[in-house]
C-alpha positions as CSV (number, residue, x, y, z in Angstrom):
1,M,94.2,204.0,249.9
2,T,93.8,201.9,246.8
3,G,90.2,202.8,246.3
4,N,90.9,206.5,246.6
5,I,93.7,206.3,244.1
6,E,91.6,204.5,241.6
7,R,88.8,207.0,242.0
8,Q,91.3,209.8,241.5
9,V,92.4,208.2,238.2
10,T,88.8,207.9,237.0
11,D,87.8,211.4,238.2
12,V,90.8,213.1,236.6
13,T,90.4,211.1,233.3
14,D,86.7,211.9,233.0
15,R,87.2,215.5,233.9
16,W,89.5,216.2,231.0
17,T,88.6,213.7,228.4
18,S,85.0,214.8,228.5
19,A,86.0,218.4,227.8
20,A,86.0,219.8,224.2
21,G,89.5,221.2,224.7
22,A,92.1,221.8,227.3
23,A,90.9,224.0,230.2
24,P,92.9,227.1,231.1
25,P,95.9,226.1,233.2
26,W,94.6,227.9,236.3
27,R,91.3,226.0,236.1
28,S,93.1,222.6,235.7
29,I,95.3,223.4,238.7
30,L,92.4,224.5,240.8
31,A,90.5,221.3,240.0
32,Q,93.5,219.1,240.9
33,T,94.1,221.1,244.1
34,T,90.4,220.7,245.1
35,M,90.7,216.9,244.4
36,K,93.8,216.6,246.5
37,L,92.2,218.4,249.4
38,R,89.1,216.2,249.2
39,L,91.1,213.0,249.1
40,T,93.2,214.1,252.0
41,A,90.1,214.8,254.1
42,R,88.7,211.3,253.2
43,R,91.8,209.4,254.3
44,G,91.9,208.6,257.9
45,E,95.6,208.2,258.0
46,N,96.1,211.6,256.6
47,V,93.8,213.3,259.1
48,L,95.7,211.4,261.8
49,V,99.1,212.6,260.9
50,T,98.2,216.2,259.8
51,I,95.6,217.1,262.5
52,V,95.3,214.5,265.3
53,I,99.0,214.0,266.1
54,P,100.0,217.7,266.2
55,V,97.0,218.6,268.3
56,A,97.6,215.7,270.7
57,V,101.3,216.6,271.1
58,L,100.4,220.2,271.9
59,A,97.5,219.4,274.2
60,F,99.4,216.7,276.1
61,F,102.8,218.3,276.7
62,A,101.2,221.7,277.4
63,S,99.2,220.1,280.2
64,V,102.0,218.2,282.0
65,N,105.0,219.6,283.7
66,V,107.8,217.6,281.9
67,L,109.6,220.4,280.1
68,P,113.1,221.3,281.5
69,A,113.1,224.1,284.0
70,G,113.8,227.5,282.5
71,A,111.7,226.9,279.4
72,G,109.0,229.2,280.6
73,R,105.4,228.3,280.1
74,P,105.1,225.0,278.3
75,V,102.8,226.4,275.6
76,D,105.3,229.1,274.7
77,F,108.0,226.5,274.0
78,L,105.6,223.9,272.5
79,L,103.5,225.9,270.1
80,P,106.3,226.9,267.7
81,G,107.7,223.4,267.7
82,V,104.3,221.8,267.0
83,L,103.8,224.3,264.2
84,A,107.1,222.9,262.7
85,L,105.7,219.4,263.3
86,A,102.6,220.3,261.4
87,V,104.6,221.5,258.4
88,I,106.6,218.3,258.5
89,S,103.5,216.1,258.7
90,T,101.9,217.7,255.7
91,S,104.9,218.5,253.5
92,L,106.9,215.3,254.2
93,V,104.6,212.5,255.3
94,N,101.3,213.4,253.7
95,L,102.7,214.6,250.4
96,G,105.5,212.1,250.1
97,I,103.4,209.0,250.8
98,A,100.4,210.1,248.7
99,T,102.7,210.8,245.8
100,A,104.6,207.6,246.1
101,Y,101.3,205.6,245.9
102,E,100.1,207.7,243.0
103,R,103.2,206.7,241.2
104,Y,102.9,203.1,242.2
105,Y,99.3,202.8,241.0
106,G,100.0,204.7,237.7
107,V,98.1,207.9,238.6
108,L,101.1,210.1,237.7
109,K,101.4,208.4,234.4
110,R,97.7,208.8,233.6
111,L,97.9,212.5,234.6
112,G,100.7,212.9,232.1
113,G,98.3,212.2,229.3
114,S,95.9,214.9,230.5
115,P,96.0,218.6,229.6
116,L,97.4,219.3,233.0
117,P,101.2,219.6,232.6
118,R,103.6,218.2,235.1
119,A,104.5,221.6,236.4
120,G,100.7,222.2,236.9
121,L,100.4,219.0,238.9
122,V,103.3,219.9,241.2
123,A,101.8,223.4,241.6
124,A,98.4,221.8,242.6
125,K,100.2,219.6,245.1
126,M,102.0,222.5,246.7
127,I,98.9,224.7,246.8
128,A,97.1,221.8,248.5
129,V,99.9,221.4,251.0
130,L,100.0,225.1,251.9
131,S,96.2,225.2,252.2
132,I,96.3,222.3,254.7
133,E,99.1,224.0,256.6
134,V,97.1,227.2,257.0
135,I,94.3,225.2,258.6
136,Q,96.8,223.4,260.8
137,L,98.4,226.6,262.0
138,A,95.1,228.3,262.7
139,L,93.7,225.4,264.6
140,L,96.9,224.9,266.7
141,A,97.1,228.7,267.5
142,L,93.4,228.6,268.5
143,I,93.8,225.6,270.8
144,A,96.9,227.2,272.4
145,T,95.0,230.5,272.9
146,L,91.7,229.1,274.2
147,G,93.1,226.1,276.0
148,F,96.4,227.3,277.5
149,G,96.3,231.1,277.5
150,W,98.8,231.7,274.8
151,S,99.0,235.1,273.3
152,L,101.1,236.6,270.6
153,P,103.9,238.7,272.3
154,P,104.9,242.2,271.1
155,G,108.2,240.9,269.6
156,A,106.5,238.5,267.2
157,S,107.4,238.9,263.5
158,V,104.8,238.0,260.8
159,F,107.6,238.1,258.2
160,V,109.8,235.5,259.9
161,T,106.7,233.3,260.6
162,V,105.6,233.3,257.0
163,A,109.2,232.7,255.8
164,A,109.4,229.7,258.1
165,V,106.2,228.3,256.7
166,L,107.3,228.7,253.1
167,L,110.9,227.6,253.5
168,G,109.9,224.7,255.7
169,T,107.4,223.6,253.2
170,L,110.0,223.8,250.4
171,A,112.5,221.8,252.5
172,F,110.2,219.0,253.6
173,A,108.2,218.8,250.4
174,G,111.4,218.5,248.5
175,L,112.5,215.6,250.8
176,G,109.1,213.9,250.5
177,L,109.0,214.2,246.7
178,L,112.6,213.0,246.5
179,M,111.6,209.8,248.4
180,A,108.4,209.4,246.5
181,G,110.1,209.7,243.1
182,T,113.0,207.5,243.7
183,L,111.9,204.8,246.2
184,R,109.2,202.1,246.1
185,A,106.0,203.1,247.7
186,E,106.5,200.8,250.7
187,A,110.0,202.2,251.3
188,T,108.6,205.8,251.1
189,L,105.9,204.9,253.6
190,A,108.5,203.4,256.1
191,G,111.0,206.1,255.4
192,A,108.7,209.1,255.8
193,N,107.2,207.7,259.0
194,G,110.7,207.0,260.4
195,L,111.9,210.5,259.6
196,Y,108.8,211.9,261.1
197,L,109.5,210.2,264.4
198,A,113.2,211.2,264.2
199,F,112.3,214.8,263.6
200,L,109.8,214.7,266.5
201,L,112.5,213.6,268.9
202,L,115.4,215.6,267.5
203,G,113.7,218.7,266.1
204,G,113.4,220.7,269.3
205,I,109.7,220.2,269.2
206,V,109.1,218.7,272.7
207,I,112.7,218.4,274.0
208,P,115.0,221.4,273.7
209,V,118.0,220.6,271.5
210,D,120.4,221.7,274.3
211,H,119.0,218.9,276.5
212,L,119.9,216.2,274.1
213,P,123.1,214.1,274.5
214,P,126.0,216.0,272.8
215,L,126.2,213.8,269.7
216,L,122.5,214.0,269.1
217,A,122.5,217.7,269.8
218,D,125.2,218.2,267.2
219,L,123.2,216.1,264.7
220,A,120.0,218.0,265.4
221,R,121.6,221.4,264.8
222,I,122.3,220.5,261.1
223,L,118.8,219.0,260.4
224,P,116.0,221.2,259.1
225,A,113.5,220.3,261.8
226,A,115.3,222.0,264.7
227,A,116.1,225.0,262.5
228,L,112.4,225.3,261.5
229,S,111.4,225.0,265.2
230,D,113.8,227.8,266.1
231,A,112.6,230.0,263.2
232,F,109.0,229.6,264.5
233,R,110.0,230.5,268.0
234,I,111.7,233.6,266.8
235,G,108.8,234.5,264.6
236,L,106.3,234.0,267.4
237,G,108.4,236.0,269.8
238,A,109.4,233.1,272.1
239,S,113.1,233.7,271.3
240,G,115.1,236.9,270.6
241,A,117.7,235.2,268.5
242,D,118.6,236.3,265.0
243,P,116.4,234.4,262.5
244,L,118.8,234.5,259.6
245,G,120.8,231.4,260.6
246,S,117.8,229.2,261.1
247,L,116.0,230.4,258.0
248,A,119.2,230.0,255.9
249,L,119.7,226.4,257.1
250,V,116.1,225.5,256.2
251,A,116.4,227.3,252.9
252,A,119.6,225.4,252.1
253,W,117.8,222.1,252.8
254,G,115.0,223.2,250.6
255,V,117.3,224.1,247.6
256,V,119.2,220.8,247.9
257,T,116.2,218.4,248.4
258,T,114.1,220.2,245.8
259,G,117.0,220.2,243.3
260,I,117.7,216.5,243.7
261,A,114.1,215.6,243.6
262,A,113.6,217.6,240.3
263,A,116.6,215.8,238.8
264,R,115.9,212.3,240.0
265,F,112.1,212.1,240.2
266,R,110.7,209.2,238.1
267,W,107.0,209.6,237.1
268,E,106.4,205.9,236.5
């Protein structure tokens, strides 16, 4: 990771210091977004958490008969949960850890001296996150369709699904940036991975929340992961519940985590 961070510092510095004047904001944001995507693709640990783990969870649990009876076809329950896992992996783990090490190695401080404003840097990060998530969701849906016979039911809602992606990204990116901007890089690394495991177990991704012990089930119902999984199930037609409660809970987490991150984030 250190080599990639150092190359990013050099690339960004050369890109703007060699220019005669500041590039238009959209061009600077596009350049930074492209760089984020390129670096993500080069880091094996990022590919593991954003692509390999969600695909492996879907493929394994959709192939074995371990889900509780009454859940229907495994893929119908699993796909929405794994889509939530994909959002968490990119918005929380990938974004949080990468930003924490950028701060640790002085990348954020160096970028502060470039024509790209801080708001532009955040925008580039979020565009990169959403771009990766589009790839994840398309890949997972394709695997579910071709490998396990999944099809979009008539009751699916594009609006609810898109809202789940956007609000889930807001909530977990806010949490990732909050950790990255207030904790040491090593603490963010440990914390993000720990939360990822906790959300995988308690987020209704592979185990229905109703099948957890009562205390854990009550905890899961107030966390954003289970609400995001439920929102995806409603959006993909796997559940006929009202999406308002799930989306409202995810949105509330997004407002709180993003607000605290904006107030407490330290750039160096």
